[in-house]
N, C-alpha and C positions, 0 to 999 in steps of 0.2 A: 257198772255206773259210767258214765262219760264225765271226766275229769280234766279240765283247764287247769295246767300250770304254766303260772306266772316267773317267770324266772328259773325256765327248763334248762337251760345252760349252766348254773352256777354251780356251784359245787356241791351245792344239797341236791339240786333239781337234775342234775346228769345222771345222778344214781338212782334219784326216785322213779323218774320215767318208767326205766327197765322192770323196776317192782310192781309199779302198777300194773305195766302189760302183763307180766307174770303173773299178777293176782286175777287176771281176766278184765281188766276196766279199758275201756276204748280212751283215747290220751291226746288233746288237743295241749302241743306244748308251745310256748310263746316266745320268741327273742327278738330283739329288735337288730340284729346284722342277719344278713343273709348267712353268713358261714355258720353262725349258729342254727338256724333253720334246717341248715344241711346236715348237722350234728341230731338234730330230731328226728330228722327221717330217717337217719342212718340207723337210729336206736329204735325204728318202726312204729312211730306216732305219726300222728298229722302234723304238721310244723304250720305257725303263723308268724310272719314278722310284723311289730307292732313294737312302738314305742311307750311303755308305762305311763310319760307325762304329755300321750298325745289323749285326751280325752276320748275326742270322737272317734279315732281311732280303736282304742280298746274297746269300747264299746259294742263298736261294731263286729270287733273280733271275736267278742265273749259271743253276742248276739247269736253269730254264724254258727259258734259250736255248742250251742245250746246245751251248757253242762248242767248235770245233776249237782255237781259240786268242784268249788275252786279251791287249789293249793296256792298259797301266794308266797313265794320262795325270791322275792324279788330284793334284790342287793346290789349296790355300787362300791366295790370294795379291792376290785382288780390296781388303780392306781393309789389306793388309800387317800381317797378324797372324803374327806369325811361331811363335807358340805354337801356334794353329790348324793351320797349316801343317804345322808338326813333326809334331802329335798324329795326321795324317793320315797322315803318312809311315810313323809306327808304327803305329798301331792299325789304320788305314783299311788299309794293305798286308798287316796279318796277317790282317783278316779278307776280303781278295779273295784270298789265296793260300790261305785254308782253303776258301774257298768253290769254289777252283778243282780243290783234290785233291778236294774232296768231289763235284764234278762229272765227274772223270776228265781233268783237263786238264792237259796236259803244255808246254804252249808257253805262254810270257808274254813280252811286249816291255814295260819298264819303264823310265819317264822319271826319269833321278837328274841328278846337275849334275856339270861339269867342272871348277868351282873347290874340289874338296874336297882336292885332293892336298897331300901334306906337300911341305915348301919344298925347294927345289931350283933347280938352273944349267936354264934354259933351257924350253920348251913338255914339257908332263909327256904321256909317254905310258901305257896301260893297266895297264904293270906296275909305276907307281910306286902305292907303297902310299898309302890315304888317311889324312890328316894326324893324328897322335897326340895333338894338343893339347889341353889340358883349360883353355885359354883360353875365357873368355865374352865374347861370346854365338858365338864360331865353333864351340867343341865343341860344342855345340846342334848347330848346322846341320850340319855334319860328321857327327854323330851319328845325326841323321834320314837322311842318305844313307847310314850304314852300314847301319843296321837295314834301308832297305828294301831295300838290295843284299842284304844276309844271308837277306832271309826270301823274296824273289823268287827265290832261287837255291835254295831248298827243290823247286824244280819242275825236273824234267829237262833242259828247253829255255828256260832263261831267256836271256833277252838282255837287258841294262840297255844305254839308250841316255843316256850321261853329256853331256847338251847344256851348251853354251855360253851366253851370256847372252842370253836371247831377245828380241830387237825385231822389231819389225812390227808388223800390226794386233792389239788387242787386247791389247800388252802396255805394262809400264811406260815405254818406251822409244818410243813411238808419241807423233807429233803429238799432242796435248792430254793427254798421259799424266802420271803422276807425278813421271818426268824433270824434265819440261820444267815443270812446275809447281814442282819444288825449285829447277832453276835458273834461274828467272824467280822467285825468294823466297818463293812461297806457303807461307805458314806450315800450311796444311793438309798439306803435303809434308814436314813436318821428320821424319817417320820412317824416312826416307831416309839420314838422317846429313849429315856434309858430302861434297860430292863435288868429289875433292881430283883435279888433271890434275899425279900426280907421274909416278913412273919403275914403279907396279905394274901388272903387265901381265893384260890381260883378253883372253878368246878369245870372240868372240862367234856366234851362228847366228841366221837368219833365220826367221820361223816356219813358214814357208811348206816350207825346207829340214829343219827339224827334222820336220815331217810328214811327208816323202818318205821320211824315215831311218826311221820307224815303220813305214811301208808296206813299204818293201826289206825291215828286218828281219825280216818274219815268215817269210824263209826263211834267215836268216842261221844261221852257226854258235853256240851257247852262248857267253855271254861278254859282258866289257864294251867299247864301243866309243865313242871319244870324238866327239860330234857337232858340230865347229865349223868355222867358215869356215878360211880357207888362211892367216889374217893376225891372229895374236897379236900385240897393240900396248900400249903404255903410256897410262896414261890422259891424260898428256900431249900424245899424237897424238891419239887417239879422241874425247877430251870435247870439245876446241874445234869437231871436224868434226860432232859432233852437236847441240852449241849451235846452231852455224851452220843447219841441216837444221832445228831445231826453232823457229828465229827465237828465240831466247834468249840471254843474256849467258853468257858462257865464263868461268869460273872462273879467277884468274892461274895461272900454273905455279906449281910448289911441288916443293921437295926429296923425298927419300926413298923407300922404295917398301914395302908389305906384304909381309914375307918368303914368305909362300905363293902370293902373286901372281905367278902364273909363265904361265898361259895353257895350252894344250893341243895335241897334235898331231891330226890327223885320219889318220893315215895308215893305220891300219888299217880304216876304214870306207870310204875309199876305194880300197882294196886289194879290194874286194866290189863296187866300182861306183857307190856313193854319191859324187855329186858335188854340191856345194852351186851352186844357180843364183845366188846371192848371194856369190861367192867371197871377198869383202873387204867389212869394216863400211863401208869409205868409199864405195864405191860405193853400198850399202843402207840405208844413214843418206840419201842423198841423193834417194833414190828414193822414200821413206817418203810426201813428201809429193803424188806423182805421183799 
């Protein structure tokens, strides 16, 4: 298959491109910078320099690639600019879907998030609705995920991958990343806010497992899938383990929990054969420095 990867130099995209090539696919990777385009070429794929917010440019790039499928891994998280990332989810996705329609592409695999579910007991399955909250800033985050999912679902073969919190190379949770800086008290990491070791539950996924899911999803039935590890856990459990792996102080335990922080279940993706090579965050965190 010919695959057009939007966001080919992000934390997931940079691992996905080699996987696609090794699986025998042809790949055109998109980046908005020449440095990113060079990285794509170095991986062995074709590269196109285009900004996802440039509707005409993106339409031309997709038309020229004539792909059988598109993989949407667009994010804007390097500077922790939530507004920029949300704009990309809204406008970038709109442009990508319109480009796919114009080129006659029916299949898209798109990155969404697994922490947008409505509050409730236990890890959320895909049938749980997204959170209807109007409380900011969560409403903006969930609204961006909802807009992305609604727009890609206009294509007849849309697969939405609801990733857990990404960790591993190139993420905020990697050694030397933003979370390590925040735990160490670095002022430049204040954008993360307070990291609280309470009973709020999260689900994680290693970037390598996220990339493998995107590869496999090229043949999955349309729909949404949680791509998370096997061990949803409260931050009072995972935050000290992460701090130890990163060599930073751990915050003290705290009471309470965010009502929507419930984690997610990976049962549906597992039923299709996806298996995380890092089945728990505990072993995955410890292995980051290896």
